[in-house]
C-alpha positions as CSV (number, residue, x, y, z in Angstrom):
1,M,-18.7,31.6,-19.7
2,A,-15.2,31.8,-21.3
3,S,-16.0,29.8,-24.5
4,F,-13.6,29.6,-27.3
5,S,-12.4,27.2,-30.1
6,I,-8.9,26.1,-31.2
7,N,-8.0,24.8,-34.6
8,N,-5.1,22.8,-36.0
9,V,-4.1,20.9,-32.9
10,S,-4.4,17.1,-32.4
11,I,-3.6,14.8,-29.5
12,K,-1.4,12.0,-30.6
13,G,-1.0,10.0,-27.3
14,I,-1.6,9.9,-23.6
15,A,0.4,8.0,-21.0
16,G,0.2,7.5,-17.2
17,A,2.4,6.5,-14.3
18,V,1.4,5.5,-10.7
19,P,3.3,4.3,-7.6
20,K,3.5,0.6,-7.1
21,E,2.3,0.8,-3.5
22,E,-1.4,0.1,-3.2
23,L,-3.6,1.1,-0.2
24,S,-7.1,-0.4,0.3
25,N,-9.9,1.5,2.1
26,W,-11.0,-1.9,3.4
27,D,-7.9,-1.7,5.6
28,Y,-8.6,1.9,6.8
29,T,-8.9,1.3,10.6
30,H,-9.8,4.8,11.6
31,I,-13.4,4.1,10.9
32,T,-15.7,1.1,11.6
33,E,-16.4,-1.7,9.1
34,Q,-19.9,-0.3,8.5
35,E,-18.4,3.2,7.8
36,R,-15.9,1.6,5.4
37,K,-18.7,-0.1,3.5
38,L,-20.6,3.2,3.2
39,L,-17.5,5.1,2.3
40,I,-16.6,2.8,-0.6
41,K,-20.2,2.7,-1.8
42,T,-20.7,6.5,-1.9
43,T,-17.2,7.6,-3.0
44,G,-16.4,4.7,-5.2
45,V,-12.8,4.7,-3.9
46,E,-11.8,1.2,-2.9
47,K,-8.0,1.3,-3.6
48,R,-5.4,4.0,-4.2
49,R,-1.8,4.2,-5.3
50,M,0.5,6.1,-2.8
51,V,4.1,7.2,-3.0
52,G,4.4,6.5,0.8
53,K,7.9,7.0,2.0
54,S,9.5,6.2,-1.4
55,G,10.6,9.7,-2.1
56,I,8.8,9.7,-5.5
57,T,7.5,13.1,-6.5
58,T,5.0,14.3,-9.1
59,T,7.7,15.1,-11.5
60,D,9.1,11.6,-11.2
61,L,5.7,10.2,-12.2
62,C,5.2,12.7,-15.0
63,K,8.8,12.1,-16.3
64,A,8.2,8.3,-16.4
65,A,4.9,8.8,-18.3
66,A,6.5,11.3,-20.8
67,E,9.4,8.9,-21.5
68,K,7.0,6.0,-22.1
69,L,4.8,8.2,-24.4
70,L,7.8,9.5,-26.4
71,E,9.0,6.0,-27.0
72,A,5.5,4.7,-27.9
73,T,4.9,7.5,-30.4
74,N,8.4,7.3,-31.8
75,T,8.8,11.0,-31.1
76,S,12.2,12.8,-31.1
77,K,12.8,14.9,-28.0
78,D,14.3,17.5,-30.3
79,D,10.8,18.1,-31.7
80,I,9.2,19.1,-28.4
81,Q,8.9,22.9,-28.4
82,I,6.5,23.4,-25.4
83,L,6.3,21.7,-22.0
84,I,3.5,22.6,-19.5
85,F,3.4,21.1,-16.0
86,V,0.0,21.2,-14.3
87,S,0.2,20.4,-10.6
88,Q,-0.4,21.6,-7.0
89,T,2.5,19.5,-5.6
90,P,5.6,20.8,-7.4
91,D,9.1,19.7,-6.4
92,Y,10.1,23.1,-5.1
93,F,8.6,26.5,-4.1
94,L,10.9,27.7,-6.9
95,P,12.2,27.1,-9.6
96,A,9.2,25.9,-11.7
97,S,9.1,22.1,-12.0
98,S,8.5,22.4,-15.7
99,I,12.0,23.9,-16.1
100,T,13.6,21.0,-14.2
101,L,11.6,18.5,-16.3
102,Q,12.9,20.1,-19.5
103,N,16.4,19.2,-18.4
104,R,15.6,15.8,-16.9
105,L,13.8,14.7,-20.0
106,G,16.6,15.9,-22.2
107,L,14.5,18.3,-24.2
108,P,16.2,21.0,-26.2
109,K,16.9,24.5,-24.7
110,T,14.6,25.9,-27.4
111,C,11.7,24.3,-25.5
112,M,9.3,26.7,-23.8
113,A,8.4,25.5,-20.3
114,F,6.1,26.8,-17.5
115,D,3.9,25.6,-14.6
116,I,0.2,25.9,-14.0
117,N,-1.0,25.7,-10.4
118,L,-4.4,23.9,-10.8
119,G,-5.8,20.7,-9.5
120,C,-9.1,19.1,-10.4
121,S,-9.8,21.2,-13.5
122,G,-6.2,21.3,-14.4
123,Y,-6.2,18.9,-17.3
124,V,-8.8,20.8,-19.3
125,Y,-7.3,24.1,-18.4
126,G,-3.9,22.8,-19.4
127,L,-5.2,21.5,-22.7
128,S,-6.7,25.0,-23.5
129,A,-3.4,26.7,-22.7
130,I,-1.0,24.4,-24.6
131,S,-3.4,24.1,-27.6
132,S,-3.7,27.8,-27.9
133,L,0.1,28.2,-28.0
134,I,0.5,25.4,-30.5
135,S,-2.2,26.8,-32.8
136,V,-1.0,30.4,-32.8
137,G,2.8,29.6,-32.9
138,K,2.4,26.6,-35.2
139,F,4.7,24.7,-32.8
140,K,5.6,21.2,-34.0
141,K,5.0,19.1,-30.9
142,A,4.3,19.8,-27.2
143,L,4.0,17.9,-23.9
144,L,1.3,18.5,-21.3
145,L,2.3,16.9,-18.0
146,C,-0.4,16.7,-15.3
147,G,-0.2,15.0,-11.9
148,D,-0.2,15.3,-8.1
149,I,1.0,13.6,-5.0
150,S,-2.4,14.2,-3.4
151,S,-1.7,11.7,-0.6
152,A,0.8,14.2,0.9
153,G,-2.0,16.6,1.8
154,P,-4.3,14.8,4.3
155,P,-3.3,13.0,7.5
156,E,-4.5,9.5,8.1
157,E,-6.5,10.7,11.1
158,D,-8.8,12.8,8.8
159,K,-11.5,10.4,7.6
160,S,-13.2,13.1,5.5
161,V,-10.2,13.4,3.2
162,F,-7.5,10.7,3.6
163,P,-9.5,7.8,2.0
164,L,-10.2,9.8,-1.1
165,F,-6.9,10.7,-2.7
166,G,-4.3,8.8,-4.7
167,D,-1.1,9.7,-6.6
168,G,-0.5,9.8,-10.3
169,G,1.2,11.5,-13.2
170,T,0.4,11.7,-16.9
171,A,1.8,12.9,-20.2
172,T,-0.2,14.1,-23.2
173,L,1.5,14.6,-26.6
174,L,0.0,17.2,-28.9
175,E,1.1,18.5,-32.3
176,Y,0.2,21.1,-34.9
177,D,-2.1,19.5,-37.4
178,E,-4.0,21.4,-40.0
179,T,-6.3,18.4,-40.5
180,A,-7.4,18.2,-36.9
181,A,-11.0,18.7,-35.7
182,T,-11.7,21.9,-33.8
183,M,-11.5,21.8,-30.1
184,H,-14.2,23.7,-28.2
185,F,-13.6,24.9,-24.6
186,S,-15.6,26.4,-21.8
187,N,-13.6,27.4,-18.7
188,Q,-15.0,29.0,-15.6
189,S,-14.0,30.0,-12.1
190,D,-15.5,31.2,-8.8
191,G,-12.9,32.3,-6.3
192,S,-15.5,33.1,-3.7
193,G,-15.4,29.4,-2.9
194,Y,-11.7,29.2,-2.4
195,E,-12.0,27.8,1.1
196,A,-13.9,24.7,0.0
197,I,-10.6,22.9,-0.8
198,I,-7.6,24.5,0.8
199,V,-4.2,24.1,2.5
200,R,-4.4,27.1,4.9
201,E,-0.7,27.5,5.8
202,G,2.6,27.2,4.0
203,G,2.2,30.0,1.4
204,M,3.2,33.6,1.6
205,R,0.0,34.8,3.1
206,K,0.3,32.4,6.0
207,P,3.8,31.0,6.2
208,F,4.6,27.9,8.2
209,T,5.0,28.2,12.0
210,V,5.6,25.6,14.7
211,D,1.8,25.5,15.2
212,S,1.2,24.6,11.5
213,F,2.1,21.0,12.3
214,T,0.1,20.7,15.5
215,M,-2.8,18.2,15.0
216,V,-6.2,19.4,16.2
217,E,-9.3,17.3,16.5
218,K,-12.1,19.1,14.6
219,E,-14.7,16.4,15.3
220,K,-14.7,12.7,16.0
221,G,-12.6,11.0,13.3
222,I,-11.3,14.3,11.8
223,S,-8.0,15.5,13.1
224,R,-5.6,17.7,11.0
225,A,-3.0,20.4,11.2
226,S,-3.3,23.8,9.5
227,R,-0.7,22.6,7.0
228,N,-3.0,19.7,5.9
229,L,-5.5,19.7,3.1
230,E,-9.0,20.7,4.3
231,L,-12.1,19.7,2.3
232,N,-15.6,21.0,2.8
233,G,-17.3,18.0,1.2
234,M,-20.8,19.4,1.2
235,A,-19.8,22.7,-0.4
236,V,-17.8,20.9,-3.1
237,F,-20.7,18.5,-3.8
238,N,-23.3,21.3,-4.1
239,F,-21.0,23.3,-6.4
240,S,-20.2,20.4,-8.6
241,V,-23.7,19.1,-9.1
242,T,-25.0,22.6,-9.8
243,E,-22.3,24.4,-11.8
244,V,-20.9,21.5,-13.9
245,P,-24.3,20.4,-15.4
246,K,-25.1,24.0,-16.1
247,N,-21.8,24.5,-17.8
248,I,-22.2,21.4,-19.9
249,A,-25.8,22.3,-20.9
250,E,-24.7,25.7,-22.1
251,F,-21.8,24.0,-23.9
252,F,-24.2,21.7,-25.7
253,S,-26.2,24.7,-26.7
254,T,-23.3,26.7,-28.1
255,T,-21.7,23.8,-29.9
256,N,-25.1,22.3,-31.1
257,T,-24.2,18.9,-29.6
258,G,-25.6,16.6,-27.0
259,P,-24.8,13.2,-25.3
260,D,-25.3,11.4,-28.6
261,S,-22.5,13.5,-30.1
262,Y,-19.8,11.9,-28.1
263,D,-18.3,8.4,-27.7
264,Y,-17.1,9.0,-24.2
265,F,-17.7,11.5,-21.4
266,V,-14.7,11.5,-19.1
267,M,-15.0,13.5,-15.8
268,H,-12.5,14.4,-13.1
269,Q,-12.7,11.4,-10.7
270,A,-14.1,13.3,-7.7
271,N,-16.3,10.7,-6.0
272,L,-18.9,8.3,-7.4
273,L,-22.0,9.9,-5.9
274,M,-21.1,13.3,-7.2
275,N,-20.1,12.1,-10.7
276,E,-23.1,9.9,-11.1
277,T,-25.4,12.8,-10.2
278,I,-23.8,14.8,-12.9
279,R,-23.9,11.9,-15.4
280,K,-27.6,11.3,-14.8
281,K,-28.4,15.0,-15.0
282,M,-26.6,15.2,-18.4
283,K,-28.3,11.9,-19.6
284,F,-25.1,10.1,-20.5
285,P,-25.5,6.3,-20.6
286,P,-23.2,4.5,-18.1
287,E,-21.2,2.8,-20.9
288,K,-20.0,6.2,-22.1
289,V,-18.7,7.2,-18.7
290,P,-15.6,5.4,-17.5
291,Y,-14.3,5.4,-13.9
292,T,-11.0,4.7,-12.2
293,L,-12.2,5.7,-8.7
294,P,-12.2,2.1,-7.5
295,K,-8.5,1.5,-8.2
296,F,-6.9,5.0,-8.2
297,G,-9.2,7.3,-6.2
298,N,-9.1,11.0,-6.8
299,T,-5.8,11.8,-8.6
300,S,-6.4,15.5,-9.0
301,S,-5.2,16.9,-12.4
302,A,-4.1,13.4,-13.5
303,S,-7.6,11.8,-13.2
304,I,-9.0,12.5,-16.7
305,P,-6.0,11.3,-18.7
306,L,-5.3,8.5,-16.3
307,T,-8.9,7.3,-16.8
308,I,-8.5,7.4,-20.5
309,V,-5.3,5.3,-20.5
310,S,-6.5,2.9,-17.9
311,E,-10.1,2.2,-19.1
312,L,-10.1,3.1,-22.8
313,H,-6.7,2.3,-24.1
314,D,-8.1,-0.6,-26.2
315,K,-11.0,1.5,-27.6
316,V,-9.2,4.4,-29.2
317,A,-8.5,3.1,-32.6
318,G,-9.9,5.2,-35.4
319,E,-11.8,8.4,-34.7
320,V,-13.1,8.9,-31.2
321,S,-15.2,11.9,-30.0
322,W,-14.6,13.0,-26.4
323,L,-16.2,15.3,-23.9
324,L,-13.9,16.0,-20.9
325,S,-14.9,17.8,-17.8
326,G,-12.7,18.9,-14.8
327,F,-14.1,20.6,-11.7
328,G,-13.0,21.3,-8.1
329,V,-10.4,23.3,-6.2
330,G,-10.4,27.0,-6.8
331,L,-13.3,26.8,-7.3
332,S,-12.8,26.2,-11.0
333,W,-14.4,24.0,-13.7
334,A,-13.9,23.5,-17.5
335,T,-15.3,21.5,-20.4
336,V,-13.7,20.6,-23.7
337,S,-14.9,18.6,-26.8
338,L,-12.3,17.1,-29.1
339,K,-11.7,14.3,-31.4
340,T,-8.7,11.9,-31.6
341,K,-7.6,9.6,-34.4
342,D,-5.7,6.4,-33.6
343,L,-4.8,7.7,-30.1
344,I,-1.7,6.0,-28.7
345,C,-2.1,4.9,-25.0
346,P,0.8,2.8,-23.8
347,E,0.6,0.6,-20.7
348,I,0.6,2.5,-17.4
349,V,4.0,2.7,-15.8
350,E,4.5,1.7,-12.2
351,L,7.3,3.2,-10.1
């Protein structure tokens, strides 16, 4: 377990942005009414926000969230010295989307910028990377932008994937702060499970061909092309309910903490059955575990910060103790404990 601690870094604010278009799983006609009821009950996903054919990209959502956050925190763009963009749906194969965001946001050329290609665990991994840089370099302020256009991956004809994912972008403002509480991280990975969540074609190992776009029926109700997102739900479920509780239990042991030590436990919004299994195993009371699955679905790397902004924006005054856990594609998973003081969470932006 890659456990480490980071000092002198505080989170000042978090903002989120989502598309205006809303899609309801009650209207998903590729399955029966009974199947729709079971889907919503087990996954918790009732509605999602989708970019549709608007042309909105992940960087557009993250840019909107960042601008809202900079305004809400009265932060000068000239003070931003690091920008990290965490996503698996960048604008281009190259250049890095973080570099284009530096320019579009009007940040100074002295700003360091780079991308991290991670999904479900991306927010916690991103926090560990950006906080490490801030702490070591004593950088004044930094932006962590996390998001995905997850709806672009699955076709509507794939009932195992399409009803689960929504689109969103987030921005987190961090700064060097010698009075900040210590952040504790535990990051892990298991590449032997890389096929559990995968887009098989379109990269350098398997470039696109004409056949990459050919829809193939895998079983009744599940048709997709090899360029589409493929999800082995049972494998992901078994991994998550086994490895994540184990990771958190070890985290409790090394940090000498437990469920009573935290005000909120915010998980990646995977699906309700999976997350509730983890919550019950870790003995967190329901009131400490917020969900945005019913209105946003699984928003990949945006899910943890988007849940904080959506569900807890009016509960972040004063000091708040957090346990955050991201898990999924890779396979990868990560946990962090941190404290915030008077966290600023402006209203979610709609594009």
